[in-house]
VOLUMZA-980055 format. One record per residue: residue number from 1; residue in three letters; x, z, y of N, C-alpha, C in turn. Coordinates in steps of 0.02 Angstrom, whole numbers, padded with zeros to 5 digits, always signed. Each point is the difference from the previous one (the first is absolute). Layout:
<rs>
   seq   type       nx       nz       ny      cax      caz      cay       cx       cz       cy
   NUM    ALA        X        Z        Y        X        Z        Y        X        Z        Y
...
</rs>
This chain:
<rs>
   seq   type       nx       nz       ny      cax      caz      cay       cx       cz       cy
     1    MET   -00203   -00954   -00354   -00070   +00008   +00001   -00032   -00056   +00039
     2    GLN   +00057   -00047   +00026   -00029   -00048   +00057   -00041   -00054   -00046
     3    GLY   +00003   -00019   -00061   -00025   -00045   -00042   -00070   +00031   -00025
     4    LEU   -00007   +00062   +00005   -00063   +00025   -00031   -00064   -00016   +00047
     5    PRO   -00055   -00007   -00044   -00066   +00003   +00048   -00008   +00042   +00049
     6    ARG   -00045   -00012   +00050   -00007   +00043   +00060   -00085   +00031   -00025
     7    PHE   -00006   +00064   +00017   -00067   +00031   -00032   -00046   -00002   +00069
     8    ASP   -00059   -00035   -00004   -00042   +00011   +00057   -00053   +00033   -00017
     9    ASP   +00005   +00065   +00025   -00048   +00044   -00011   +00001   +00056   +00055
    10    PRO   -00074   -00013   +00026   +00008   +00043   +00078   +00012   +00080   -00011
    11    ASN   -00002   +00021   -00063   +00009   +00078   -00006   +00082   +00015   -00014
    12    LEU   +00037   -00061   -00020   +00072   +00012   -00001   +00031   +00000   +00079
    13    LEU   +00013   +00056   +00023   +00012   +00009   +00074   +00077   +00001   -00004
    14    VAL   +00044   +00008   -00039   +00069   -00015   +00001   +00027   -00020   -00063
    15    GLY   +00023   -00051   -00009   +00028   -00029   -00063   +00069   -00009   -00005
    16    ALA   +00028   -00058   -00025   +00070   +00005   +00003   +00031   -00043   +00057
    17    GLU   -00032   -00008   +00045   +00026   -00022   +00064   +00039   +00045   +00036
    18    HIS   +00051   -00032   +00051   +00028   +00053   +00036   +00050   +00037   -00027
    19    PHE   +00014   +00011   -00076   +00027   +00042   -00033   -00023   +00066   +00012
    20    SER   -00060   +00023   -00004   -00028   +00054   +00017   +00019   +00042   -00051
    21    ASP   -00013   +00069   +00013   +00027   +00051   -00039   -00038   +00014   -00062
    22    ALA   -00070   -00011   +00017   -00045   +00010   -00062   -00062   -00056   +00011
    23    GLY   -00038   +00005   -00039   -00065   -00049   -00004   -00064   +00052   +00014
    24    VAL   -00043   -00027   +00031   -00057   +00037   +00037   -00059   -00042   -00023
    25    TYR   -00047   +00035   -00041   -00064   -00043   -00016   -00061   +00050   +00014
    26    ARG   -00046   -00027   +00042   -00060   +00031   +00026   -00036   +00016   -00054
    27    LEU   -00025   +00060   -00010   -00065   +00017   -00058   -00066   +00008   +00042
    28    ALA   -00004   +00023   +00060   -00059   +00015   +00042   +00016   +00009   +00063
    29    ASP   -00045   +00005   +00051   +00021   +00017   +00068   +00025   +00061   +00008
    30    GLY   +00065   -00009   +00028   +00033   +00075   +00006   +00039   +00031   -00054
    31    LEU   +00012   -00041   -00047   +00033   +00016   -00065   +00025   -00065   -00033
    32    ALA   +00069   +00006   -00013   +00043   -00049   -00018   +00055   +00036   -00054
    33    ILE   +00018   -00049   -00054   +00052   +00030   -00047   +00059   -00041   +00020
    34    VAL   +00061   +00045   -00010   +00065   -00022   +00019   +00054   +00003   -00047
    35    GLN   +00018   -00059   -00025   +00038   -00001   -00070   +00077   -00024   +00010
    36    SER   +00052   +00028   -00044   +00065   -00020   -00001   +00023   +00020   -00063
    37    VAL   +00060   -00026   -00010   +00042   +00017   -00073   +00071   -00007   +00015
    38    ASP   +00043   +00049   -00027   +00068   -00005   +00006   +00042   +00028   -00050
    39    PHE   +00039   -00016   -00032   +00047   +00033   -00060   +00073   -00030   +00002
    40    PHE   +00051   +00054   -00012   +00063   -00037   -00005   +00042   +00046   -00043
    41    PRO   +00067   -00014   -00013   +00041   +00041   -00047   +00010   +00071   +00038
    42    PRO   +00043   +00049   -00047   +00017   +00062   +00039   +00055   -00009   +00050
    43    LEU   -00011   +00035   +00059   +00042   +00000   +00044   +00057   +00069   +00000
    44    VAL   -00026   +00049   -00036   +00028   +00061   -00010   +00002   +00016   -00071
    45    ASP   +00038   +00057   -00030   -00006   +00032   -00063   -00051   +00037   -00030
    46    ASP   -00022   +00029   +00055   -00050   +00054   -00016   -00061   -00027   -00010
    47    PRO   -00036   -00010   -00074   -00065   -00034   -00004   -00052   +00026   +00041
    48    PHE   -00004   +00053   +00001   -00063   +00034   +00044   +00009   -00020   +00071
    49    LEU   +00063   +00002   +00031   +00005   -00018   +00073   -00015   -00083   +00005
    50    PHE   +00034   -00036   -00047   -00031   -00074   -00010   -00076   -00017   +00002
    51    GLY   -00025   +00046   -00037   -00076   -00015   -00003   -00031   +00012   +00073
    52    GLN   +00012   +00059   +00032   -00017   +00018   +00064   +00002   -00055   +00048
    53    ILE   +00086   -00027   +00006   +00006   -00063   +00044   -00031   -00052   -00022
    54    ALA   -00020   -00012   -00060   -00030   -00069   -00009   -00071   +00005   +00022
    55    ALA   -00035   +00066   -00005   -00070   +00002   +00012   -00003   -00007   +00079
    56    ALA   +00046   +00039   +00028   -00005   +00013   +00077   +00005   -00090   +00021
    57    ASN   +00039   -00026   -00022   +00021   -00064   +00030   -00060   -00054   -00012
    58    SER   -00045   +00005   -00059   -00052   -00023   -00015   -00059   +00013   +00043
    59    LEU   -00012   +00060   +00017   -00056   +00027   +00049   +00014   -00023   +00068
    60    SER   +00075   -00016   +00013   +00017   -00006   +00067   -00042   -00071   +00034
    61    ASP   -00021   -00039   -00046   -00029   -00054   +00028   -00073   +00017   +00019
    62    LEU   -00034   +00040   -00040   -00066   +00015   +00032   -00001   +00043   +00069
    63    TYR   +00063   +00029   +00006   +00002   +00042   +00055   +00019   -00035   +00066
    64    ALA   +00037   -00063   -00014   +00000   -00048   +00049   -00059   -00031   +00021
    65    MET   -00056   -00002   -00037   -00057   -00030   +00032   -00055   +00060   +00011
    66    GLY   +00035   +00060   -00001   -00036   +00058   +00019   -00059   +00027   -00037
    67    ALA   +00009   -00017   -00074   -00062   +00006   -00056   +00029   +00073   -00020
    68    ARG   -00063   +00024   -00021   +00009   +00065   -00053   +00009   -00010   -00064
    69    PRO   +00049   +00011   -00031   +00013   -00023   -00075   -00058   +00046   -00048
    70    VAL   -00023   -00046   -00047   -00053   +00037   -00043   +00024   -00008   -00076
    71    THR   +00008   -00058   -00016   +00034   -00004   -00074   +00066   -00030   -00010
    72    ALA   +00023   +00007   -00059   +00055   -00031   -00011   +00007   -00020   -00071
    73    MET   +00050   -00049   -00024   +00005   -00008   -00077   +00079   -00011   -00008
    74    ASN   +00029   +00033   -00045   +00069   -00005   -00011   +00022   -00077   -00033
    75    ILE   +00059   -00025   +00028   +00018   -00061   -00034   +00072   +00021   -00033
    76    VAL   +00015   -00007   -00062   +00053   +00022   -00034   +00043   -00054   -00039
    77    GLY   +00057   -00010   +00016   +00047   -00035   -00056   +00055   +00048   -00030
    78    PHE   +00005   +00015   -00066   +00041   +00052   -00025   +00037   -00026   -00074
    79    PRO   +00055   +00004   -00006   +00038   -00010   -00049   -00005   +00058   -00053
    80    ASP   -00064   +00012   -00032   -00013   +00047   -00042   +00057   +00012   -00063
    81    LYS   +00021   -00041   -00014   +00050   -00007   -00082   +00066   +00032   +00039
    82    ASP   +00016   -00008   +00071   +00069   +00023   +00013   -00001   +00050   +00046
    83    ALA   -00069   +00038   +00023   +00006   +00044   +00045   -00062   +00062   -00027
    84    PRO   +00012   +00062   +00012   -00055   +00053   -00033   -00054   -00011   +00050
    85    LEU   -00052   +00005   -00037   -00071   +00006   +00045   -00013   +00044   +00050
    86    GLU   +00044   +00052   -00016   -00006   +00067   +00045   +00023   -00026   +00077
    87    ILE   +00045   -00051   -00009   +00015   -00025   +00072   -00054   -00033   +00038
    88    LEU   -00037   -00033   -00043   -00068   -00039   +00024   -00049   +00055   +00024
    89    GLN   -00001   +00054   -00034   -00060   +00051   +00015   +00030   +00031   +00075
    90    ARG   +00066   +00007   +00002   +00018   +00031   +00067   -00018   -00047   +00055
    91    ILE   +00012   -00062   +00001   -00011   -00051   +00047   -00070   -00007   +00016
    92    LEU   -00049   +00005   -00052   -00068   +00005   +00010   -00026   +00058   +00029
    93    ALA   +00029   +00056   -00012   -00010   +00074   +00028   +00019   -00010   +00085
    94    GLY   +00058   -00032   +00006   +00015   -00003   +00062   -00037   -00050   +00044
    95    GLY   -00035   -00047   -00024   -00049   -00034   +00042   -00067   +00031   +00001
    96    ALA   -00017   +00030   -00053   -00074   +00030   +00015   +00007   +00070   +00043
    97    GLU   +00064   +00031   +00017   +00012   +00049   +00048   -00012   -00034   +00069
    98    ARG   +00020   -00058   +00009   -00009   -00028   +00072   -00072   -00033   +00004
    99    ILE   -00035   -00012   -00058   -00069   -00034   +00002   -00044   +00069   +00023
   100    ILE   +00022   +00057   -00030   -00048   +00057   +00012   +00013   +00013   +00079
   101    ALA   +00056   +00006   +00025   +00024   +00021   +00063   -00047   -00050   +00053
   102    ALA   -00001   -00066   -00027   -00043   -00053   +00043   -00077   +00015   -00009
   103    GLY   -00028   +00042   -00029   -00062   +00020   -00016   -00039   -00052   -00043
   104    ALA   +00049   -00049   -00044   -00045   -00052   -00039   +00008   +00019   -00077
   105    VAL   -00025   -00039   -00029   +00001   +00010   -00076   +00037   -00048   -00051
   106    ILE   +00034   -00002   -00048   +00025   -00040   -00050   -00052   -00025   -00042
   107    VAL   -00026   -00053   -00006   -00063   -00020   -00039   +00032   -00034   -00070
   108    GLY   +00068   -00012   -00009   +00026   -00037   -00054   +00056   -00041   +00021
   109    GLY   +00018   -00059   -00044   +00059   -00029   +00019   +00017   -00047   -00068
   110    HIS   +00055   -00026   -00001   +00028   -00048   -00041   +00068   -00002   -00015
   111    SER   +00029   -00009   -00063   +00071   +00008   -00014   +00017   -00055   -00045
   112    VAL   +00063   -00032   +00006   +00030   -00044   -00047   +00064   +00019   -00022
   113    ARG   +00028   -00016   -00056   +00071   +00007   -00012   +00040   -00044   +00046
   114    ASP   +00048   +00023   +00026   +00054   -00033   +00038   +00061   +00020   -00010
   115    THR   +00052   -00046   +00013   +00076   +00023   -00009   +00020   +00052   +00050
   116    GLU   -00043   +00011   +00060   +00033   +00041   +00048   -00070   +00048   +00017
   117    ILE   +00011   +00053   +00029   -00060   +00046   +00031   -00015   -00037   +00060
   118    LYS   -00074   -00010   +00005   -00035   -00016   +00066   -00065   +00037   +00012
   119    TYR   -00004   +00029   +00060   -00068   +00029   +00006   -00026   -00001   +00072
   120    GLY   -00062   -00001   +00000   -00033   -00008   +00072   -00076   +00005   -00015
   121    MET   -00038   -00018   +00056   -00075   +00005   -00018   -00038   -00043   +00042
   122    ALA   -00067   -00016   -00030   -00044   -00041   +00041   -00049   +00053   +00025
   123    VAL   +00003   -00004   +00064   -00037   +00058   +00036   -00072   -00042   +00044
   124    THR   -00039   +00050   +00010   -00066   -00017   +00044   -00022   +00056   +00037
   125    GLY   -00016   -00030   +00070   -00018   +00055   +00037   -00062   -00028   +00027
   126    ILE   -00037   +00049   +00051   -00050   -00020   +00035   +00002   -00001   +00075
   127    ILE   -00035   -00041   +00044   +00010   -00005   +00067   -00066   -00024   +00040
   128    ASP   -00012   +00030   +00064   -00039   -00030   +00047   +00027   -00066   +00025
   129    PRO   -00020   -00061   -00002   +00034   -00051   +00034   +00006   +00005   +00064
   130    LYS   -00029   +00034   +00032   +00001   +00014   +00074   +00060   +00030   +00015
   131    LYS   +00020   +00035   -00037   +00060   +00052   +00004   +00061   -00023   -00034
   132    MET   +00007   -00060   -00032   +00053   -00029   -00039   +00055   -00015   +00047
   133    MET   +00053   +00013   -00011   +00067   -00023   +00016   +00025   -00071   -00042
   134    THR   +00025   -00048   +00030   +00035   -00055   -00038   +00065   -00012   +00036
   135    ASN   +00048   -00042   -00011   +00053   -00027   +00022   -00017   -00058   +00049
   136    ALA   -00060   -00019   +00001   -00016   -00064   +00049   -00028   +00026   +00069
   137    ALA   +00002   +00066   +00013   -00043   +00028   +00055   +00041   +00028   +00064
   138    ALA   +00064   -00006   -00014   +00037   +00007   +00065   -00004   -00034   +00055
   139    ARG   +00006   +00043   +00054   -00030   -00031   +00068   +00059   +00011   +00049
   140    PRO   +00007   -00049   +00054   +00051   +00000   +00053   -00017   +00071   +00032
   141    GLY   +00059   +00042   +00017   -00016   +00068   +00018   -00001   +00056   -00042
   142    ASP   -00006   -00012   -00065   -00003   +00050   -00041   +00064   +00025   -00010
   143    VAL   +00006   +00065   -00014   +00075   +00030   -00020   +00013   +00010   -00076
   144    LEU   +00057   -00001   -00023   +00017   -00001   -00079   +00022   +00066   -00011
   145    VAL   -00036   +00026   -00050   +00035   +00068   -00025   +00019   +00002   -00073
   146    LEU   +00054   +00016   -00011   +00027   -00003   -00069   +00002   +00076   -00038
   147    THR   -00032   +00008   -00038   -00029   +00070   -00030   +00064   +00022   -00041
   148    LYS   +00041   -00040   -00039   +00050   +00041   -00051   +00063   -00035   +00025
   149    PRO   +00060   +00030   -00014   +00061   -00027   +00012   +00022   -00048   -00051
   150    LEU   +00041   -00050   +00029   +00026   -00052   -00055   +00064   +00015   -00029
   151    GLY   +00011   -00038   -00061   +00072   +00006   -00034   -00008   +00016   -00071
   152    THR   -00057   -00008   -00033   -00012   +00013   -00070   +00049   -00043   -00049
   153    GLY   -00011   -00073   +00024   +00043   -00051   -00038   +00072   +00015   +00004
   154    PHE   +00034   +00017   +00060   +00068   +00010   -00009   +00016   +00070   -00046
   155    ILE   -00037   +00055   -00002   +00011   +00059   -00021   -00018   -00012   -00081
   156    THR   -00063   -00031   -00022   +00003   -00015   -00070   +00047   -00038   -00042
   157    THR   +00027   -00049   +00048   +00063   -00038   -00032   +00057   +00037   +00000
   158    ALA   +00018   +00034   +00054   +00061   +00050   -00011   -00007   +00050   -00064
   159    ASN   -00057   +00025   -00011   -00018   +00041   -00044   +00008   -00039   -00073
   160    ARG   -00013   -00052   -00005   +00021   -00046   -00063   +00058   -00001   -00020
   161    ALA   +00040   -00007   +00052   +00080   -00005   +00003   +00025   +00070   -00008
   162    GLY   -00040   +00053   -00001   +00027   +00077   +00002   +00054   +00015   +00055
   163    LYS   -00033   -00025   +00062   +00043   +00014   +00066   -00041   +00027   +00048
   164    CYS   -00062   +00026   -00008   -00053   +00026   +00046   +00011   +00069   -00007
   165    PRO   +00008   +00032   +00064   +00003   +00074   +00006   -00067   +00035   -00022
   166    GLU   -00010   +00061   -00038   -00053   +00018   -00016   -00054   +00018   +00048
   167    ASP   +00018   +00025   +00058   -00039   +00019   +00053   -00032   -00066   +00039
   168    THR   +00033   -00058   -00007   -00019   -00055   +00020   -00066   -00030   -00047
   169    LEU   +00022   +00015   -00067   -00046   -00043   -00058   -00066   +00050   +00014
   170    LYS   +00012   +00066   +00012   -00056   +00049   -00001   -00043   -00021   +00058
   171    ALA   +00018   -00016   +00056   -00040   -00012   +00060   -00033   -00074   -00003
   172    ALA   +00036   -00041   -00039   -00034   -00070   -00016   -00062   +00020   -00045
   173    CYS   +00016   +00027   -00058   -00058   +00015   -00044   -00064   +00034   +00018
   174    ALA   +00013   +00053   +00041   -00044   +00027   +00039   -00044   -00048   +00043
   175    SER   +00031   -00041   +00033   -00038   -00053   +00043   -00037   -00046   -00035
   176    MET   +00034   -00021   -00055   -00040   -00049   -00046   -00053   +00020   -00037
   177    ALA   -00001   +00070   -00018   -00041   +00021   -00032   -00068   +00026   +00046
   178    ARG   +00016   +00004   +00064   -00053   +00033   +00040   -00061   -00051   +00008
   179    LEU   -00049   +00003   +00014   -00063   -00040   -00006   -00013   -00012   +00079
   180    ASN   -00013   -00065   +00014   -00016   -00022   +00068   -00071   +00023   +00021
   181    LYS   -00034   +00051   -00033   -00072   +00024   +00019   +00001   +00036   +00062
   182    ASP   +00049   +00040   +00029   -00022   +00029   +00071   +00015   -00057   +00044
   183    ALA   +00051   -00047   -00003   +00015   -00045   +00054   -00055   -00039   +00004
   184    SER   -00038   -00026   -00051   -00055   -00056   -00004   -00060   +00033   +00026
   185    GLU   -00010   +00071   -00014   -00068   +00031   +00010   +00009   +00010   +00086
   186    HIS   +00058   +00021   +00033   +00013   +00014   +00065   -00012   -00064   +00042
   187    ALA   +00029   -00051   -00029   -00008   -00071   +00022   -00071   -00030   +00013
   188    VAL   -00033   +00018   -00039   -00063   -00034   -00011   -00045   +00048   +00046
   189    ALA   +00011   +00072   +00009   -00022   +00049   +00037   -00005   -00029   +00077
   190    LEU   +00063   -00014   +00016   +00014   -00022   +00061   -00005   -00066   +00014
   191    GLY   -00039   -00047   -00038   -00026   -00069   +00023   +00041   -00047   -00020
   192    ALA   +00059   +00009   -00031   +00049   -00054   -00018   -00045   -00045   -00039
   193    LYS   +00017   -00069   +00006   -00029   -00053   -00030   +00054   -00046   -00043
   194    ALA   +00056   +00011   +00013   +00063   -00044   -00025   +00051   +00046   -00048
   195    ALA   +00019   -00014   -00051   +00055   +00038   -00032   +00010   -00042   -00072
   196    THR   +00078   +00018   -00011   +00012   -00025   -00074   +00049   +00055   -00025
   197    ASP   +00012   +00006   -00060   +00052   +00045   -00031   +00069   -00044   -00013
   198    ILE   +00046   +00026   +00025   +00067   -00010   -00022   +00022   -00003   -00073
   199    THR   +00008   -00056   -00029   +00036   +00001   -00061   +00047   -00047   -00023
   200    GLY   -00008   -00053   -00049   +00055   -00032   -00025   +00028   -00049   +00053
   201    PHE   -00044   -00027   +00052   +00034   -00043   +00046   +00031   +00025   +00047
   202    GLY   +00003   +00070   +00012   +00042   +00037   +00047   -00046   +00003   +00069
   203    LEU   +00024   +00032   +00046   -00040   +00004   +00065   -00002   -00076   +00040
   204    ALA   +00051   -00029   -00005   +00007   -00071   +00040   -00067   -00051   -00039
   205    GLY   +00005   +00010   -00072   -00044   -00050   -00034   -00072   +00028   +00010
   206    HIS   -00015   +00068   -00004   -00071   +00018   +00007   -00024   -00009   +00080
   207    ALA   +00055   +00023   +00041   -00025   -00014   +00077   -00014   -00081   +00016
   208    LEU   +00036   -00039   -00039   -00009   -00074   +00020   -00065   -00016   -00038
   209    GLU   -00012   +00024   -00050   -00084   -00019   -00024   -00040   +00027   +00047
   210    MET   +00005   +00053   +00027   -00060   +00026   +00044   +00009   -00034   +00065
   211    ALA   +00046   -00029   +00029   +00012   -00036   +00062   -00022   -00072   -00024
   212    LEU   +00008   -00035   -00064   -00030   -00065   +00000   -00076   +00003   -00020
   213    ALA   -00021   +00049   -00031   -00062   +00013   -00015   -00045   +00003   +00060
   214    SER   +00028   +00049   +00047   -00042   +00015   +00070   +00015   -00044   +00049
   215    ASP   +00044   -00052   -00001   +00017   -00052   +00034   +00025   +00023   +00066
   216    VAL   +00050   +00049   -00012   +00042   +00038   +00063   +00060   -00003   -00013
   217    THR   +00053   +00039   +00043   +00058   +00014   -00010   +00005   +00071   -00002
   218    ILE   +00043   +00018   -00050   +00023   +00067   +00001   +00061   +00019   +00009
   219    GLU   +00011   +00056   +00054   +00064   +00009   +00027   +00021   +00079   -00036
   220    LEU   +00067   +00002   -00032   +00022   +00069   -00020   +00062   +00018   +00029
   221    THR   +00013   +00061   +00000   +00069   +00029   +00029   +00031   +00028   -00047
   222    LEU   +00060   -00024   -00013   +00048   +00038   -00066   +00005   +00059   +00015
   223    GLU   +00022   +00030   +00062   +00027   +00066   +00006   -00066   +00059   -00007
   224    ARG   -00060   -00040   -00007   -00063   +00053   -00006   -00015   +00007   -00075
   225    LEU   +00036   -00048   -00041   -00020   +00005   -00075   +00024   +00053   -00028
   226    PRO   -00059   +00049   -00036   +00029   +00061   -00036   +00035   -00018   -00064
   227    LEU   +00044   +00036   -00013   +00037   -00019   -00063   +00008   +00060   -00049
   228    LEU   +00009   +00003   -00058   +00011   +00051   -00047   +00071   +00028   +00015
   229    PRO   -00002   +00071   -00009   +00074   +00024   +00010   +00049   -00019   -00056
   230    GLY   +00058   -00021   +00034   +00050   -00019   -00041   +00000   -00083   -00011
   231    VAL   -00052   -00029   +00017   -00005   -00070   -00028   +00051   -00042   +00044
   232    GLU   +00017   +00008   +00057   +00041   -00043   +00050   +00065   -00007   -00043
   233    VAL   +00032   +00050   -00018   +00067   -00004   -00047   -00018   -00040   -00053
   234    LEU   -00046   +00003   -00035   -00011   -00032   -00067   -00003   -00085   +00011
   235    ALA   -00037   -00011   +00062   -00010   -00065   +00023   +00059   -00036   +00014
   236    LYS   +00038   +00042   +00033   +00073   -00028   +00027   +00048   -00007   -00060
   237    LYS   -00013   +00029   -00056   +00044   -00016   -00060   -00017   -00052   -00036
   238    GLY   -00062   -00037   +00022   -00018   -00061   -00043   -00055   +00015   -00047
   239    HIS   -00037   +00052   -00003   -00040   +00017   -00065   -00074   -00039   +00004
   240    HIS   +00012   -00063   +00007   -00058   -00042   +00014   -00030   -00025   -00069
   241    THR   -00070   +00000   +00012   -00039   -00040   -00062   +00005   -00070   +00005
   242    ARG   -00013   -00043   -00050   -00007   -00061   -00006   -00057   -00031   +00057
   243    ALA   -00039   +00045   +00008   -00065   -00032   +00040   +00025   +00005   +00086
   244    ASN   +00058   +00039   +00014   +00025   -00002   +00080   +00004   -00073   +00023
   245    ALA   +00045   -00038   -00042   +00001   -00069   +00015   -00053   -00049   +00001
   246    THR   -00047   +00016   -00048   -00064   -00042   +00003   -00039   +00026   +00049
   247    ASN   -00014   +00055   +00014   -00029   +00022   +00051   +00017   -00038   +00082
   248    ARG   +00067   +00016   +00005   +00020   -00030   +00058   -00007   -00087   +00006
   249    ALA   +00002   -00019   -00050   +00002   -00074   -00007   -00079   -00017   +00014
   250    HIS   -00053   +00038   -00027   -00058   -00014   +00015   -00027   +00016   +00072
   251    ALA   +00029   +00043   +00036   -00020   +00016   +00066   +00046   -00029   +00058
   252    GLU   +00047   -00026   -00028   +00054   -00037   +00053   -00026   -00050   +00058
   253    SER   -00035   -00048   -00039   -00021   -00052   +00052   -00055   +00027   +00044
   254    SER   -00040   +00067   -00008   -00047   +00011   +00042   +00033   +00058   +00042
   255    LEU   +00055   +00022   -00003   +00035   +00055   +00024   +00055   -00018   +00059
   256    SER   -00003   +00053   +00051   +00038   +00005   +00051   +00034   +00062   +00006
   257    LEU   +00071   -00005   -00004   +00031   +00063   +00003   +00034   +00008   +00076
   258    VAL   -00011   +00047   +00044   +00015   +00001   +00063   +00049   +00063   +00019
   259    GLU   +00065   -00026   -00005   +00058   +00048   +00009   +00006   +00051   -00064
   260    CYS   -00006   -00032   -00041   +00014   +00035   -00069   +00061   +00000   -00038
   261    GLU   +00038   -00049   +00021   +00046   -00028   -00027   +00068   +00050   -00028
   262    LYS   +00004   +00057   +00031   +00040   +00055   -00029   -00045   +00064   -00020
   263    ASN   -00056   -00002   -00006   -00048   +00050   -00031   +00001   +00010   -00076
   264    SER   +00017   +00036   -00024   -00002   +00002   -00087   -00068   +00017   -00019
   265    ARG   -00058   +00014   +00038   -00063   +00020   -00006   -00029   -00062   -00010
   266    VAL   +00024   -00065   +00001   -00037   -00055   -00010   -00022   -00009   -00071
   267    GLU   +00054   +00035   -00037   -00012   -00012   -00072   -00069   +00040   -00021
   268    PHE   -00023   +00045   +00030   -00049   +00044   -00021   -00069   -00045   +00003
   269    LEU   +00005   -00049   +00048   -00057   -00053   +00002   -00018   -00037   -00077
   270    PHE   +00053   -00009   -00026   -00022   -00043   -00077   +00018   +00043   -00058
   271    ASP   +00009   +00072   +00014   +00011   +00040   -00071   -00083   +00008   -00022
   272    PRO   +00002   -00017   -00064   -00071   +00005   -00026   -00016   +00073   -00009
   273    GLN   -00061   +00013   +00013   -00010   +00073   -00008   -00052   +00003   -00069
   274    THR   -00003   +00060   -00039   -00048   +00029   -00031   -00037   +00056   +00019
   275    SER   -00080   -00012   +00007   -00037   +00049   +00021   +00028   +00017   +00071
   276    GLY   +00015   -00039   +00040   +00015   -00004   +00062   -00060   +00035   +00053
   277    GLY   +00002   +00004   +00062   -00045   +00027   +00052   -00047   -00059   +00015
   278    LEU   -00045   +00020   +00039   -00042   -00044   +00038   +00024   -00025   +00069
   279    LEU   -00007   -00063   +00006   -00001   -00029   +00069   -00056   -00013   +00036
   280    VAL   -00018   +00039   +00040   -00065   -00003   +00034   +00004   -00022   +00069
   281    ALA   -00040   -00044   +00022   -00005   -00023   +00073   -00066   +00034   +00021
   282    ILE   +00015   +00028   +00058   -00062   +00045   +00021   +00012   -00007   +00072
   283    ASP   -00063   +00005   +00028   -00006   -00008   +00082   +00046   +00050   +00035
   284    ALA   +00024   -00017   +00046   +00059   +00038   +00041   -00025   +00078   +00017
   285    PRO   -00064   +00013   +00019   -00009   +00060   +00009   +00004   +00062   -00056
   286    HIS   -00017   -00029   -00057   +00002   +00033   -00063   +00065   +00010   -00033
   287    ALA   +00056   -00036   +00021   +00064   -00017   -00047   +00026   +00080   -00006
   288    ASP   +00016   +00032   +00066   +00035   +00067   -00008   -00049   +00052   -00048
   289    GLU   -00070   +00000   +00002   -00031   +00043   -00031   +00018   -00016   -00075
   290    LEU   -00008   -00069   -00017   +00005   -00003   -00070   +00069   +00030   -00023
   291    VAL   +00049   -00007   +00036   +00069   +00006   -00012   -00004   +00101   -00013
   292    ALA   -00023   +00012   +00040   -00019   +00077   +00002   -00036   +00020   -00056
   293    ARG   -00052   -00032   -00017   -00039   +00034   -00069   +00034   -00025   -00047
   294    CYS   +00033   -00050   -00018   +00046   -00011   -00060   +00051   +00053   -00010
   295    ARG   +00035   +00022   +00062   +00053   +00047   -00007   -00027   +00059   -00020
   296    ALA   -00054   +00018   +00028   -00036   +00060   -00007   -00030   +00013   -00080
   297    ALA   -00002   -00054   -00032   -00015   -00010   -00071   +00054   -00009   -00047
   298    GLY   +00065   +00008   +00023   +00051   +00002   -00030   +00049   -00060   -00008
   299    LEU   -00032   -00049   +00040   +00038   -00075   +00007   +00044   +00018   +00058
   300    THR   +00043   +00034   -00012   +00050   +00028   +00064   +00044   -00070   +00033
   301    ASP   +00006   -00058   -00035   +00034   -00056   +00011   -00042   -00052   +00047
   302    ALA   -00053   +00011   +00001   -00062   -00054   +00019   +00030   -00013   +00080
   303    ALA   +00002   -00064   +00021   +00019   -00005   +00062   -00019   -00071   +00023
   304    ILE   -00003   -00015   +00071   -00023   -00058   +00017   +00066   -00049   +00009
   305    VAL   -00006   -00055   -00025   +00062   -00049   -00009   -00011   -00065   +00033
   306    GLY   -00063   -00003   +00028   -00002   -00070   +00035   -00063   -00009   +00032
   307    HIS   -00024   -00061   +00013   -00075   -00024   +00028   -00002   -00070   -00018
   308    VAL   -00067   -00019   +00017   -00026   -00069   -00018   -00016   -00025   +00073
   309    ILE   +00029   -00065   +00005   -00006   -00037   +00048   -00028   -00068   -00006
   310    GLU   -00018   -00048   +00053   -00025   -00064   -00016   +00042   -00045   -00034
   311    LYS   -00024   -00041   -00041   +00031   -00035   -00040   +00055   -00051   +00035
   312    SER   +00067   +00005   -00022   +00051   -00041   +00036   +00041   -00031   -00050
   313    GLU   +00054   -00033   +00022   +00040   -00038   -00051   +00017   +00026   -00064
   314    HIS   +00014   +00063   -00001   +00012   +00028   -00074   -00052   +00049   -00006
   315    ALA   -00023   +00004   -00062   -00048   +00050   -00028   +00030   +00083   +00002
   316    LEU   +00057   +00002   -00020   +00033   +00061   +00016   +00052   +00006   +00039
   317    VAL   +00010   +00062   +00042   +00060   +00002   +00050   +00020   +00061   -00011
   318    VAL   +00073   +00005   -00014   +00022   +00060   -00010   +00060   +00009   +00059
   319    HIS   -00016   +00063   +00033   +00056   +00031   +00038   +00044   +00044   -00023
   320    GLY   +00071   -00002   +00028   +00053   +00040   -00026   -00011   +00082   +00032
</rs>
């Protein structure tokens, strides 16, 4: 998007700069809309579950900003001559179930014929700009809380190869279908101003975006990272997505690995996530409370994974 014109509108509070999770446009004092869009091919065989995951993933960008979702529009690519429409019906039903759980409504959508199935949503939420979270508001002294475990990329890759244990896949699917609603609401209630959701660029990529946008350095500790059950075995067996290498290459020049040479958890920094958790930067006195509230809400893997310091030589520092 670097060659596209910049929009000079005082009501555009968050645009495409800093790789923000969503765009924010002020409608009136105390009221802004938050908008995002996402879609992708199926990660799982069950159409209803795929719809749930795709919808949760789309809504995640709104939750990363602290917004309340209000409307959604379906985006569909479907090979109607090669697949029965009942499959599409189940996908849309799964998406609708998650939108209802979010307290929002579906107002329509658009479909095109495609050679493969694709599904996602364009979503809109509302927010008071004074309570907004962005990935550009992390400050030195903040503590970093990750609200979901990592590893969905390794698991879905192993599943496509027919080599993923059923219980491991089930845990990953439950995590991907889970909304970031509770984590977002608790973070906002505790005064957090900075957050991002962990998706395709992996933890390292999205943490790096936060560090660069906020002009700080982020420090993470590998041993604190929550992982999905059984995923370490799959990672060691080499079930990497193609994005692992590109995510590593993207982060490498701004990344310092400290005593991580023999730690296999390094690979989880670059594993692309689908509908991952929120990485929240919150003032230290409220960090433990945020973890406790998330866990009480069922996000049992929520954990403190690092902290924010003054800008140094590397934007992202990871300790073994």
